[in-house]
Backbone as a ProteinNet text record, in pm:
[ID]
protein_1_A
[PRIMARY]
MQKNKFVAQSIAFVKNELTDAEAGHDYFHIERVYKIALKIAQNEGANQEVVALAALLHDIADYKFHEGDESLGVKKASEFLASINTPQHTHEAVISILEQIGFKGGHQQVTQPSLELQAVQDADFLDAMGAIGIARTFNYGGFKNNLIYDPSISPNLSMSKEMYKKGGGTTINHFYEKLLRLKDKIQTPTGKKMAQKRHEFMQQYLSQFFLEWEGKV
[TERTIARY]
1840.3	1878.3	1980.5	2088.7	2187.8	2135	2152.6	2105.2	2186.2	2121.5	2192.6	2183.4	2241.8	2247.8	2110	2015.5	1882.1	1807.7	1822.5	1759	1822.1	1955.1	2024.5	1984.5	1975.4	1935.1	1790.1	1706.9	1565.4	1550.7	1627.9	1623.3	1659.4	1765.2	1807.2	1700.1	1640.6	1536.7	1414.6	1369.9	1249.7	1274.3	1389	1421.7	1413.1	1465.4	1464.1	1322.7	1246.1	1110.8	1016.9	1037.2	943.7	998.2	1090.9	1153.5	1051.4	949.5	850.8	713.4	711.3	583.9	515.8	384	306.5	363.9	371.9	449.4	400.6	275.2	225.1	255.6	301.4	330	468.1	560.6	694.5	790.5	920.2	1017	1019.2	991.7	992.9	883.1	767.8	663.3	715.9	780.1	835.6	936.6	1022	1126	1065.2	960.3	894.8	831.6	760.9	697.5	803.7	912.6	1025.3	1077.7	1098.3	1151.5	1052.2	925.1	823.3	807	802.2	783.5	898.5	1020.7	1135.3	1128.5	1083.6	1067.4	967.4	856.1	755.5	811.7	880.3	937.4	1035.9	1120	1217.7	1149.3	1045.8	976.4	892	836.5	741.8	803.5	928.8	996.1	964.1	930.1	902.5	1033	1026.4	1142.1	1173.5	1286	1316.6	1348.6	1410.4	1441.3	1313.7	1222.3	1095.5	1018.5	1013.2	942.3	1006.1	1138.4	1208.2	1178.2	1189.9	1167.7	1021.9	928.6	787.1	752.9	807.9	782.3	838.1	957.1	1019.7	944.1	884.1	820.3	667.9	610.3	464.3	389.2	454.1	387.4	464.8	528.5	613	530.8	402.1	311	170.8	146.1	17.7	-95.5	-201.2	-312.4	-375.2	-365.2	-426.3	-365.2	-243.1	-174.9	-156.1	-223	-211.2	-347.8	-444.8	-578.7	-644.6	-619.4	-686.1	-628.8	-517.6	-459	-386.4	-444.9	-385.8	-277.2	-269.6	-174	-37	-31.7	92.7	205.3	173.3	276.1	334.1	248.3	292.9	380.9	339	415.2	553.8	560.3	688.3	779.7	721.7	801.2	856	772.2	815.1	926.9	912.5	1015.9	1146.8	1136.6	1258	1326.3	1249	1307.2	1375.9	1315.3	1376.7	1505.9	1508.2	1625.2	1747.1	1724.6	1838.6	1863.3	1797.2	1818.6	1786.6	1675.3	1628.9	1594.4	1632.1	1595.7	1445.7	1409	1269.8	1175	1214.6	1123.7	1100.9	1204.9	1190.7	1104.2	1131.3	1052.9	904.6	871.9	731.4	666.9	741.8	686.9	656.7	746	725.4	605.1	596.2	485.5	351.9	349.9	227.4	178.4	271.3	235.1	180.4	249.4	208.6	71.9	36.4	-93.7	-208	-176	-281.5	-289.1	-184.2	-177.2	-269.4	-314.2	-393.1	-522.2	-578.9	-703.4	-824.2	-831.5	-937.1	-1076.9	-1100.1	-1231.5	-1254.1	-1148.1	-1160.6	-1186.9	-1182.1	-1212.8	-1084.4	-1004.4	-881.7	-911.9	-824.1	-838.6	-723.6	-723.5	-615.9	-648.9	-571.5	-594.5	-482.7	-364.4	-250.4	-188.4	-255.2	-205.4	-70.3	16	146.7	190.4	284.7	336.8	405.9	468	534.2	433.5	322.6	215.9	163.1	141.2	90.5	186.7	315.8	415.2	412.1	406.8	407.4	274.1	164	31.7	17.6	59.5	51.4	134.8	254.4	341.8	279.5	220.6	155.8	37.3	-41.9	-155	-106.3	0.5	50.7	97.2	151.4	196.2	79.3	-40	-160.7	-231.1	-169.4	-228.5	-141.3	-193.6	-116.7	-84.1	21.5	59.3	98.3	172.9	211.5	88.7	-1.1	-122.4	-206.6	-216.4	-291	-225.9	-93.6	-22.7	-41.2	-29.7	-43.8	-186.1	-283.8	-423.7	-454.5	-407.7	-433.6	-351.3	-232	-152	-222.1	-271.7	-338	-470.5	-542.4	-666.4	-642.4	-532.5	-496.8	-455.5	-382.3	-339.2	-459.1	-568.1	-689.9	-791.2	-755.1	-842.8	-975	-970.2	-1089	-1118.1	-1244.2	-1280.8	-1217.5	-1179.9	-1131.4	-1247.2	-1359.6	-1475	-1599.3	-1710.1	-1840.8	-1942.3	-2000.8	-2094	-2212.4	-2242.1	-2357.4	-2323	-2195.3	-2152.9	-2112.9	-2188.2	-2161.1	-2059.7	-1979.8	-1888.2	-1965.3	-1909	-1969.3	-1895.9	-1957.8	-1891.5	-1917.2	-1989.2	-2019.1	-1990.3	-1891.8	-1863	-1799.7	-1828.3	-1769.9	-1623.6	-1552.3	-1413.1	-1404.5	-1497.9	-1496.6	-1520.8	-1613.4	-1640.3	-1519.6	-1454.4	-1336.9	-1225.6	-1203.9	-1097.6	-1126.2	-1254	-1291.6	-1254.6	-1258.7	-1218.2	-1324.8	-1281	-1374.1	-1407.3	-1514.9	-1550.5	-1461.7	-1466.9	-1387	-1272.8	-1171.9	-1056.3	-1094.2	-1176.8	-1218.3	-1298.7	-1383.5	-1458.5	-1365.6	-1250.7	-1155.8	-1107.2	-1105.7	-1069.8	-1167.8	-1295.2	-1398.6	-1410.6	-1384.7	-1395.2	-1275.2	-1160.5	-1042.3	-960.3	-905.6	-800.2	-840.3	-960.7	-1004.3	-1043	-1051.5	-1085.5	-961.2	-846.3	-724.2	-679.7	-702.8	-658.7	-709.3	-832.9	-892.1	-849.5	-774.6	-725.8	-579.1	-513.6	-375.2	-373.6	-278.8	-282.3	-174	-57.1	52	51.8	98.5	107.2	190.8	302.3	386	309.3	241.6	164.8	51.3	-16	-128	-83.1	34.3	85.6	113	169.6	200.1	72.1	-26.7	-149.3	-231.1	-230.6	-316	-286.1	-159	-120.7	-152.6	-128	-157	-307.5	-385.9	-532.1	-582.6	-532.9	-576.3	-538	-422	-379.7	-475.6	-518.9	-613.7	-746.9	-791.9	-916.6	-904.5	-790.4	-767.5	-765.5	-702.3	-696.1	-837	-919	-1054.8	-1137.4	-1120.9	-1192.8	-1156.2	-1027.2	-981.2	-1030.2	-1027.3	-1070.9	-1214.9	-1303.9	-1445.3	-1471.6	-1394.3	-1407	-1367.8	-1259.7	-1215.5	-1312.2	-1366.4	-1461	-1582.2	-1626.3	-1742.6	-1703.8	-1574.9	-1529.6	-1538.4	-1527.5	-1543.1	-1413.4	-1301.8	-1172.5	-1082.9
303.6	161.5	128.1	63.6	16.8	-110.1	-118.4	-236.8	-358.8	-458.9	-583.8	-674.2	-792.4	-877.9	-922.5	-942.2	-987.2	-876.7	-753	-639.8	-618.1	-623.3	-604.2	-711.6	-836.1	-944.8	-927.9	-878.6	-856.4	-746.4	-640.5	-532.1	-584.3	-660.6	-716.5	-808.8	-890.3	-984.2	-909.5	-809.8	-736.5	-657.3	-593.8	-521	-612.8	-731.5	-826.9	-875.3	-906.2	-958.7	-856.7	-729.5	-625.9	-544.7	-600.9	-529.4	-474.4	-552.2	-510.9	-481.5	-446.9	-424	-295.1	-291.2	-169	-57.9	64.6	171.3	212.2	189.2	224.5	120.3	2.9	-106.9	-166.1	-80.5	-124.3	-111.8	-126.4	-119.6	18.4	124.6	257.9	272	207.7	204.1	132.2	19	-56.5	28	95.7	177.2	289	352.4	459.5	403.5	291.9	230.7	190.1	134.9	94.5	214.4	327	445.8	502	508.9	561.5	468.2	338.3	240.5	246.7	262.9	273.6	402	509.3	634.8	616.1	551.6	525.7	433	327.6	231.7	299.1	385.4	456.3	546.9	618.7	712	642	526	459.1	343.3	307.7	202.4	61.7	44.5	-89.6	-158.6	-289.5	-367.9	-330.6	-264.6	-209.5	-316.7	-423.5	-529.5	-594.2	-626.5	-687.1	-591.6	-465.5	-365.4	-351	-345.5	-330	-446.8	-567.4	-685.4	-694.5	-666.8	-672.8	-565.4	-446.6	-339.1	-375.4	-432.6	-469.1	-580.3	-670.4	-788	-777.5	-665.3	-660.3	-668.3	-632.2	-637.5	-724.2	-827.7	-909.8	-983.3	-1004.6	-1062.4	-1012.5	-886.4	-823.1	-899.4	-928.3	-1007.3	-942.7	-809.2	-740	-782.5	-834.6	-874.2	-1025.8	-1097.3	-1243.3	-1308.8	-1259.1	-1318.6	-1327.3	-1228.7	-1221.7	-1312.8	-1379.3	-1474.7	-1400.3	-1400	-1331.1	-1414	-1540.3	-1627.8	-1631.1	-1593.1	-1607.8	-1522.1	-1396	-1307.5	-1358.2	-1406.6	-1461.1	-1583.2	-1667.7	-1789.7	-1754.8	-1661.6	-1624	-1559.9	-1475	-1409.3	-1510.4	-1606.3	-1707.1	-1793.8	-1833.1	-1913.7	-1836.4	-1707.3	-1626.4	-1612.4	-1579.9	-1563.3	-1691.4	-1804.1	-1932.6	-1953.6	-1910.6	-1933	-1854.5	-1743.2	-1664.3	-1688.5	-1793.2	-1835.1	-1725.7	-1657.2	-1558.4	-1628.2	-1571.9	-1633.5	-1660.7	-1772.6	-1817.2	-1713.2	-1650	-1553.2	-1431.5	-1391.6	-1279.7	-1321.6	-1440.1	-1495.6	-1497.2	-1549.4	-1561.4	-1424.3	-1329.6	-1195.6	-1125.3	-1141.3	-1079.2	-1140.9	-1271.8	-1339.6	-1303.9	-1289.4	-1248.9	-1114	-1021.9	-890.6	-904.1	-980.3	-993.6	-1059.7	-1145.7	-1212.6	-1118.3	-1007	-919.2	-783.7	-746.9	-612.8	-599.2	-475.8	-450	-377	-314.4	-238.4	-324.4	-372.9	-464.2	-414.9	-289.3	-231.9	-199.8	-195.3	-169.6	-293.9	-411.5	-537.6	-608.8	-542.4	-604.9	-719.2	-816.7	-931	-929.1	-831.1	-817.8	-903.5	-1009.4	-1100.3	-1094.8	-1046.8	-1037.2	-898.1	-796.4	-660	-643.2	-567.1	-538.5	-401.3	-342.4	-212.3	-221.9	-335.6	-355.5	-359.5	-428.6	-431.1	-290.3	-216	-79.4	7.9	-6.8	74.9	47.3	-80	-115.3	-79.5	-107.3	-75.1	75.4	153.2	299.2	348.2	294	336.7	305	187.1	148.2	239	270.3	360.8	501	548	682.5	695.7	588.5	595.8	593.5	567.2	573.1	707.7	799.8	930.5	1040.6	1163.3	1278.6	1279.4	1353.3	1367.3	1233.7	1153.6	1021.8	933.5	937.1	856.9	892.2	1021.2	1065.8	1012.1	1023.7	974.8	824.9	750.5	605.7	566.4	637.9	606.2	624.3	733.6	755.7	662.3	628.2	533.2	397.2	351.8	221.5	225.9	338.4	352.9	343.9	405.7	395.4	254.3	190	51.4	-40.9	-14.2	-95.4	-39.1	72	139.4	181.8	223.8	274.4	417.4	456.5	595.2	684.5	806.5	901.5	941.3	977.8	1021.5	1011	975.9	973.5	1016.2	1135.5	1184.5	1092.2	1003.8	914.7	792.4	770.7	655.8	703.7	664.4	709.1	617.2	671.3	586	481.4	364.3	257.1	252	304.6	314.9	194.3	97.9	-19	-148.7	-145.9	-265.9	-374.5	-496.8	-611.5	-625.8	-710.3	-737.9	-792.6	-880.1	-940.6	-835.1	-743.7	-637.3	-546	-514.4	-427.6	-492.5	-622.7	-692.9	-701.7	-705	-714	-586.9	-472.5	-346.5	-287.8	-203.1	-134.1	3.3	62.3	195.8	301	421.8	531.5	565.6	629.6	665.7	768.5	865.8	965.2	899.6	803.8	734.2	662.1	618.8	547.6	636.3	766.5	857.6	840.1	831.8	822.3	680.2	582.9	443.1	397.7	464.9	424.3	541.7	623.9	717.4	813.3	868.1	963.4	895.5	764.5	689	644.7	660	607.3	686	817.2	899.2	843.8	798.6	749.2	606.5	543.7	408	406.7	522.8	532.8	517	438.6	401.9	465.8	493	543.5	696.5	756.3	902.7	962.4	900.1	948.7	944.4	833.8	819.6	920.1	945.6	1040.4	1179.6	1221.1	1353.8	1363.3	1260	1259.4	1252.9	1180.8	1159.2	1286.6	1372.7	1491	1578.8	1606.8	1693.9	1627.1	1497.4	1426.2	1423.7	1403.7	1401.9	1537.7	1643.1	1777.4	1807	1758.4	1779.7	1711.2	1590.7	1519.8	1593.2	1648.1	1724.8	1848	1915.3	2032.7	1993.7	1880.9	1833.7	1808.1	1740	1708.6	1835.3	1933.1	2059.9	2123.6	2124.5	2180.4	2096.5	1964.5	1874.8	1904.9	1915.1	1935.8	2074.5	2174.8	2308.2	2302.4	2232.2	2220.5	2134.5	2029.6	1942.1	2021	2114.9	2197.7	2319.7	2334.2	2448.1	2579.7	2576.3	2699	2775	2710.5	2779.9	2749.6
1045.8	1055	947.2	984.9	888.1	821	690.1	619.2	661.5	719.7	748	625.2	632.7	513.7	466.4	560.9	520.9	445.3	492.9	425.9	288.7	281.4	153.7	52.5	98.3	8.9	-35.4	52.8	18.9	-84.7	-70.8	-168.9	-307.4	-315.6	-444.5	-502.4	-418.2	-461.6	-515	-441.5	-481.1	-609.5	-620.7	-744.4	-865.3	-852.1	-962.5	-993.2	-889	-907	-970.8	-941.2	-987.1	-1103.8	-1177.6	-1289.9	-1388.4	-1421.1	-1522	-1460.8	-1334.2	-1265.6	-1311.6	-1297.9	-1323.4	-1235.7	-1290.7	-1227.9	-1089	-1060.4	-928	-822.4	-866	-773.7	-803	-844.1	-881.2	-763.3	-790.3	-680.7	-616.1	-692.1	-632.5	-527.2	-551.4	-448.5	-324.4	-344.7	-232.8	-156.3	-227.6	-164.4	-79.7	-132.5	-55.5	71.4	59.4	175.9	278.4	230.5	316.3	396.2	329	397.1	499.1	459.8	551.8	671.5	644.7	752.5	852.2	803.9	894.6	976.8	914.7	989.2	1102.7	1072.8	1175.9	1283.3	1240.8	1335.2	1429.6	1376.5	1458.2	1559.5	1513.8	1603.2	1708.8	1672.9	1762	1840.5	1809.6	1885.6	1840	1712.6	1659.5	1620.1	1602.1	1558.1	1413.1	1392.6	1261.3	1157.3	1196.8	1100.2	1048.3	1137.8	1097.2	1006.6	1044.5	965.4	827	822	694.1	601	651.5	567.5	521.4	611.2	573.7	471.2	488.2	392	254.4	252.3	125.5	53.6	129.3	69.2	58.1	99	113.5	-19.5	-130.9	-261.7	-360.3	-310.4	-396.9	-503.6	-474.7	-575	-543.3	-575.4	-546.2	-615.6	-539.5	-594.4	-717.2	-729.1	-842.7	-975.8	-970.2	-1092.7	-1100.8	-1008.4	-1006.2	-985.7	-1062.6	-1067.9	-930.4	-847.4	-717	-610	-638.9	-543.5	-431.3	-311.3	-196.5	-129	-160.3	-92.1	-159.3	-286.7	-361.1	-303.9	-270.9	-217.8	-87.2	0.5	129.1	106.1	12.5	-17.9	-72.3	-168.4	-226.9	-122.2	-37.6	65.1	164.4	204.6	300.8	243	118.7	53.8	43.6	12.1	1.7	137.5	241.1	374.6	421.1	388.1	423.4	346.1	221.2	135.3	181	253	301.9	450.6	504.1	643.5	745.4	721.7	818.1	949.2	1063.6	1192.1	1200.7	1260.2	1260.9	1319.8	1430.2	1493.5	1403.4	1329.7	1235.2	1116.8	1065.1	954.1	990.2	1104.6	1147.2	1166.1	1221.8	1244.5	1112.5	1015.6	884.4	814.2	814.8	747.7	813.6	943	1012.6	961.2	938.7	884.6	743	660.5	520.1	505.9	599.1	595	630.8	696.2	746.7	678	605.5	549	428.5	401.8	281.2	311.5	209.7	224.5	189.6	67.3	20.3	56	22.7	48.9	195.5	274.1	417.2	498.1	433.5	502.2	544.6	631.4	678.2	774.3	773.5	863.2	964.6	1053	1151.3	1272.8	1290.7	1403.6	1505.3	1462.1	1553.1	1540.4	1595.8	1582.5	1651	1589.6	1647.7	1599.7	1671	1630.9	1495.1	1469.2	1340.5	1225.8	1246.6	1145.9	1122.1	1229	1215.7	1135.9	1159.3	1088.7	938.8	901.8	759.8	694.9	764.6	710.8	690.6	790.2	777	659.4	644.4	535.1	399.7	387.7	262.6	232.5	334.2	315.6	277.9	343.2	315	170	113.9	-25	-122.4	-72.5	-154.9	-139.5	-65.9	-39.6	-99.5	-98.4	-140.7	-288.9	-325.4	-466	-527.4	-451.7	-502	-519	-422.4	-430.5	-551.4	-580.6	-698.6	-825.9	-833.7	-952.2	-969.4	-860.3	-867.3	-908.5	-856.9	-886.4	-1034.7	-1092.3	-1234.4	-1321.1	-1276.2	-1353.8	-1358.8	-1243.3	-1239.5	-1316.7	-1304.2	-1379.9	-1529.6	-1576	-1717	-1754.8	-1666.3	-1688.3	-1707.3	-1631.4	-1640.6	-1740.3	-1805.4	-1900.9	-1837.4	-1712	-1644	-1689.5	-1682.9	-1708.8	-1602.7	-1641.2	-1541.1	-1449.7	-1510	-1431.1	-1517.6	-1453.9	-1519.1	-1412.9	-1426.4	-1324.5	-1298.3	-1393	-1375.3	-1290.7	-1261.2	-1181.6	-1042.7	-942.2	-805.2	-737.7	-645.5	-569.8	-489.8	-476.3	-396.7	-263.9	-160	-29.9	60	10.4	93.9	19.3	-68.8	-147.1	-60.7	-95.3	-27.4	-68	3.2	-32	-173.8	-210.3	-343.6	-451.9	-426.4	-522.7	-537.2	-424.2	-428.8	-510.7	-488.1	-559.4	-709	-744.8	-885.6	-960.8	-891	-951.8	-1042.2	-1134.4	-1222.6	-1166.6	-1214	-1168.5	-1232.6	-1179.5	-1234.3	-1138.9	-1193.6	-1111.1	-1005.3	-1039.6	-939.9	-827.9	-861.5	-756.6	-659.6	-707.5	-621.5	-507.4	-528.7	-418.9	-302.4	-334.9	-231.1	-176.4	-260.1	-218.7	-136.4	-153.7	-78.6	-25.4	-114.2	-75	36.1	28.3	130.3	261.3	259.7	380.4	457.6	396.8	457.2	580.3	581.6	694.8	827.3	829.4	952.6	986.3	896.6	922.4	965.9	958.8	1005.5	1157.1	1208.1	1349.9	1436.6	1382.2	1464.6	1469	1578.3	1585.3	1472.3	1439.2	1328.9	1197.8	1172.8	1050.4	1041.7	1153	1154.1	1113.9	1161.5	1126.7	977.1	921.4	778.2	695	744.4	667.3	651.1	750.7	747.2	626.8	604	491.9	358.2	349.1	224.3	196.4	300.7	287.7	237.2	295.7	256.5	111.6	68.7	-69.8	-166.6	-133	-219.9	-226.8	-114.5	-114.5	-204.8	-196.6	-280.7	-428.4	-457.3	-595.4	-649.9	-571.9	-618.1	-639	-552.7	-569.8	-703.2	-734.1	-861.3	-978.7	-963.6	-1070.9	-1110.6	-1011.3	-1043.4	-1101.3	-1058.9	-1118.8	-1266.6	-1295.3	-1434.2	-1516.1	-1453.8	-1523.7	-1572.3	-1490.2	-1524.7	-1606.8	-1635.3	-1715.7	-1643.1	-1509.7	-1430.5	-1408.2	-1429.9	-1412.6	-1532.9
[MASK]
+++++++++++++++++++++++++++++++++++++++++++++++++++++++++++++++++++++++++++++++++++++++++++++++++++++++++++++++++++++++++++++++++++++++++++++++++++++++++++++++++++++++++++++++++++++++++++++++++++++++++++++++++++++++++

């Protein structure tokens, strides 16, 4: 897809907004999601402009860094799209995606499923998997000063949305609470193919981690 003026303006806006963002949720994360989402959109026949804009704006104000406020990102994105005179139908389609995207302990509120939503959601999930996902998870765990691992703390596989948003726990538990569950939430054929290899890499990493934790290798 060739960058049109709305996509180009969105890239500039997001780069500026996320200048000092935590490294796992910075512009490079946005750029990766944007590229993956466009790849999925191209392969699956989704509206590429809507997918591009939603991918670029999906973390413009992540609730994790704004006291749990899930509405702020949608509000900022909507105001920005209006400021650059995005066509109304495109504006509405992008905002619909932003209102529904996210993991939040697996408690998604998808009320208007679309191929465009699936493309952006899959791309966001894929960037939380594999080698990049591992790096982002440990970076965020360090940012929050979470323990890397504590054998006495078990993963919570049935946490509510509120508990998930509150955070805490250990970084290794986050693999079981979220990352290893993402493969089964990928919806598009393109995304599923990409997810399998990333999922297997995380499993291999954890196997090595526990061997090293016990001093066996």
